[in-house]
N, C-alpha and C positions, 0 to 999 in steps of 0.2 A: 293599299304596294302601287303596282304601277297605273297609269291612267286606264280602267277599266277593266284590270286585271284582275282577279282575284285569286284565292290561294286554291281551289283546287282547279283549276287554269296554269297556272306556276308548275304546280307538283305533274301536270298530263305533259308541260313542255320539257319540265326537265326531266324527266325518265324517258320521254322522245326523244331530246339531245343524247341522255346518256345509250340510248340502242341503237341509231344513229352515228354519234362519233365515239364511243368506248369509253369507260372509265379514265383511259389514259389520257385522251384529246379532248373534254370537258374539260375540264378546269381551265387549260391553253385556250381556246376557244369564248369562253364565258370571258376573261382578263383581254382578250381583243374584242370581244363585243365594247365590253367598260370603256376600252380605250378609244374605241372608232366613236360610240357615244358622248362620250366626254370633250370630243372633237368636235363633233359638230353644234352641240351646245356650246360649246365655245366659239365655232364660229359666225352663228346665228346670233349670238350675242353681239359677238364686232359688228356685226353687218348692219345691225340693229344703232350701237350705237353711232357706226358712222350714216345713216341713212339720219338719226337726229342728228346730226352738225351738219351735214350737206345742206339740211332741206332749213336751216335758222334758226334764231333764239323765238323766230313768232311761232316754231311748234314742237315747242320743247317739252310744255305739255303736254302731247299729243301723245295719247296710247293706242298703240298698237295693235293690241287685243282687241280693243272695240271695233276694228275694221274687218274682225273677223265673221264671216258669211254666221255661223250661229248664233254668234254676238249680236249681230246688226239686228237680224228677224226676231230674236229674244228682246230685244231693248224696245222695238219701236212698233213689233206687231203681239208682242204676247204679254207683256206690262203693262196694268194699266198708270197710265199719266195721270197725274194728280192736276197738271197744268192746262189738260184739257179743258174743264168745269170751268175755267175762267171764261173762254171765248163761247161756253153755248151758253144761250138765251136762259132767261128763267125756268120758259118752259119745256126746254129741252133736260136743263136739270132736273126739274121736279118729274118729267115723262108723261104729264096728260097736260090737260088744258081744268082752271076749273069751273064750275060751272057757270054759265053765263059768260063768259070767257070769249072776246073772239079770235080765233084761227089766224097767227101769226102770218102777215102777206106781204110781199116785195114786192113792188111795184117792176122793179128793174128784172126780174128772173119772170115777169107775161110777155 
């Protein structure tokens, strides 16, 4: 239904609205809420398009949803990145040394 809102919660909200506003005013308030939500969505979509046009063609393919903090954390911290394996040494990819293999040593780190 709505983001994170299930049927039991929607029924509770409907009954709460029925008791608070009454059966006469509830349809009018629901219609006003729908119109307001539609206006907010239109405003945000226009703002997003205006931002893309102002930033120019070099960022036209920018996905603004990827800049949300939750998406950033999920993408960079929680997902396994297969490209990281390319940068790992063979020992790191295997997870252990083979018998008789010397430990990796970097003179710049000591």
